[in-house]
N, C-alpha and C positions, 0 to 999 in steps of 0.2 A: 423618674429620670432626673427631674429637677432637683430632688432632694439629694441625690448622690453628687451632683455637681456642687451643691452648697456645702455638703460635708467635706468634700475635697478642698474647696476654697477655704473653709474654716481651718482645716488642718494646716494648709499652707500658710495661712495668716498667723497661726500659732508659731510655726517654725520661723516665720519672718520675725516675730517679736523676740524669740529666743536668740536669733542671729544678731538682731539689732542691739540686744543688751550687751553684747561683747564689743560693740563698736564705740568709738569716741563720738562725742556730740558735735564736734566741729566738722563742717563740710571740707572737702579737699581744698588746700590752700590756693592753688593756681586757679581753680574754677571759681572759688569764692571771690577772688579779687576781681573777676569779671562780672560778678552779680550786680544787677541794678537794684539799689535800695528802694524800698517801698514803705507805705504806711504800716505802722505797728511793728516794723523791724526794730530790734534792740541792738544798740551799738555801744562801744566804749571808746571815749576820746581821751587821749593822753597827750600832754604838751610838756616837753622837757623844761624844767625850772619854771613852771607856772602853777602856782598854788590854786588858781581858779579852775584847773582841770585835774581833779583828783583821780580820775579814771573810774568813776562810778557808771553803771549801766544807764543808758539814756534811750527812751522809747521815742521813735519817730511818730509824730502826731498823725491823726486820721487825714489831715490835709496835706501831709508830706513834709511839714516843716519841723525844724528843731530850733531851740533858742539857747544861745551860749553867752557866757559872760565875755565882755569886750567885743565879741563878734556880732551879736545880735541874731536876728532870724535868718536861717538858711533853708532853702528848699532842698532837702537832702534826697527826697524821692526822685528817682531817675538817675542819680549819680552812682558811680562805682565807689568803692572805699578809697581808691587812689584819688579820684576826682574830688571827693569830699575833703580828703587830707589837703589837697592843693588849695581848695577854696578857703578852708579855715586858715591855712598858713598865710595866704595872701591878705586876709583881713587882719591877721595878728601883726603884720610887719610894722605898722605904726607904733606898736607897743613893745614888741619883742624883736631883737635882732636875730635874724636867721632862725625863725621858729621851727622846731623839730616836732612835727605832728604825727601821731599814730592813731588810726581809726581801725578798730577790730569789730568783727561781728560777734555779738553775744547770742542772739536768737533771730532766726529768719522767720517772719510771720507772713510776709507778703510773697506768696509762692503760687501764682496761678498756673494750673495745669488743665489742659483741655482733654476730655475723655469723650470720644465720639464713637458711634456705631452701635452694636448690639449689647448695650449695657442698660441697667435699670434706670439710671438717671444721667443721661448724656449731658454734657455742657462743660462750663468752666468751673473748676473746683479750687478753692483756696486751701493749700496745704498748711498744716500747723506742725512745724518741725520737720525732721527727716522722715520720709515715707518711702516704702518700697513699692515695687510694681503691684504686688498682691494687695497691699494695703490701699493703694489708690483705686484699684478695681473694686475692692469692697466698698470704699467710700462712694463710688459711683453707682452703687446699687447692685453690684454683682453682674454676672453674665446672664443674658437672656437665653431662653431655650434654643433660639436659632443662631446663637453666637458660633463663629467658626473656631478653629483650633490654632489660629495664628493671630498674634497681636503685633501691630507695627508701632514702633516708637520713633518719633521725629524730634531731634534735639538741635538747638542752636550750637554752632561750632565753638562759640566762646566758652561753652561748658565742656568742651572736649568731645571726642567721639563716644557714641553709645558703647559701653563696655560689654559687647556681645559679639561672639564670633560671626563674621560675615557682615558686620556693619560697614556701610559705604557712605561716601559723601555724595550729596545730590549734585545735579548739573550746575547749580549756582555756586557751589562751594560754601554755602552758608549753613547747611544743615547736615547732620549725621542721621542716617536712617538704618534701622535694624528691625529684624523680625524675630519673635520669640514664640516657640511652640507652647501653647497654653497647657497642653496635657503634661509636658515635662515640667513646666513651672508649677502647676497646681498639685501634681503628685509628688513634688519634691525630688524628682529624678535627677535634676541638676540645679542645686540651690544657687549656683552662680547666676542663673537666669533671673533671679529675684533681685534685680538691680535697684539702686537708689534712683528715685525720680527727681529730676531737677526742675527748677522754675521754668515755666513756658514750654515744657515738654508737651508734645501732642501724642496721645495714646489712641490708636484706632483699632477697634475690634470689628472686623468685617463680618457681615452675615455669612453663615455657613452655606456651602453648596449643598443642595438638597435634591431628593427625588420624592415623589408622592405616590401613594397607593390609595385609590378611592373606589367607591362602588360597593360591591357585595363581598366585603372582607370583614373580619371581626373587629379590627381596630384601624379604620382608615385614618390617614394623616400623612404628615411629612416625616422624612427620614434624613437625618444629618449624615452626610458622607464622611465627614471627619477627615482623617489622614488618607483615606482612599479616594481615588478619582472616580470610582464606579462601584456599583453593586449589581448583581445579576437579578433577573426577574424572580427566581426562587428565593434568593436572600431577602429581597424586598417583601415578598409574600410572607415569608417566615416572620419578619419583623412586624407585619400587620396581623400576626396571629392566625394566618390561614384564611381559607375561604368560608363565607357564610353558606348556610344551607340553601339559599335561593340563588347562588352564583351560577353563572353560565360560563365556565372557564374557557371553553372552546372559542368563544367570541371576544376574548379579552383583546385589548389594544394598548399600545403605548402612544401617547400624544407627545410629540417631540417638536421643539422649536426649530424651525427651518433655518439653516445657515443664512446669515445676513438679513433675517426677517424676524418680526415679532409674532408671526403666524405659526400655528402648529400643524404638523402633518401627522397622519395616522399610520402606525406600524402594526400590522396584524400580529397577534400573539396567541397561539393555540396553547393556552395554559394546561389544558387537559392532557394533551400529548406530551408536553414537557414534564408534567407530574408523573406520567406513566413511563417516562424514559424513552419515548418514541421520537422525541426531538431534543436537540441540544438546548441547554439553557442560554438565555440571551442577556447581554450586558445592558444596563440602563445608564444613560448619560445624565449629567447634572441637569436639573429642572425637568426631567422626564416625568410624565404622569402615567402610571399604570392604572388603567380603568378596567374593572371587572364588572360586566353588565349583569342584570338580573334575568333569571329565567321567566319572570312574570310578564315580560313583553318589552318590545323595543321602545315604546313611548315612555314607559316608566324609567327605563335605563337612560334615555336621552335627557329626561328631566333631572335625574340625579347628576349626570355628567355636566349639564349646563350650570346647575347650582353650585357644584363643587368648583369648577373652573372659575365661575364668576366671583366666588368668595375668596379666591386665592389659594384654597386648599391648605391653609396654614392653621386651622383650628387646633389640631393636635400635632405635636412634633415628637418624634421618637429619636433618641440618640444612641440607638444600638449599634450603628455602623461605626467601625473603627479602622 
């Protein structure tokens, strides 16, 4: 299961690179003007009729400072391009009447992006150049097996709204929030979803909603619901590769979290009669545990159940549900 997810991610990453090759290197103008400069960013400074400023690329130092002729040291980190232009112009006034200063971005190197949730390496990642959503997910170690099928992107409004259908402004008016379906993104069903990630974006990959099948089945473990809100008992049993030889299906049960509580209640499930068509199939809800006891005795079955619930039942995760 994991291999197929990585193959799809790799394909999407390749498509991302092909798409990026046809794009210009500069970030959108209005958004770039709002960008706060940081260490290792590269800028170009030009001053009309001033030979001291030939317009060569200049790297902001690790401490956030730049040194300029006539002007001296300026803490450029934290300033926008417009703010830096104003600061340079103010310092040049004793030497140049009405100085005309232009600061442009050559290369953005200081681009912190937070990737949290079900990824291999959650945390703050510094982007190098322009990166797409797929590239950032890959840089964060890819998706974990228990990752859901929706990723949430939160962006500061100074960078404009997230360019995804359904994006909304949060209650504070400071952030744009959007959700992207990972399956459409990774399978390149909608290339427009592979958006460019901007500095200070927060990318959240929530844990998938799951159900579990444990006890006397061939492949016990967790099952990702994916785009579905539920699977049936027979579907879950099929994904667990069926009953083991020692199973006692007539005494199976679903352990379900009681509403408003963390405790679980038991729901009797006569799997034998369901398999024989004598009873209707039953739906499973998120976080349900289908437990199939052993015919070897109640004490053995209870020990298996207690061990499975105590360990979180997440040792094996199946992604068959769609």
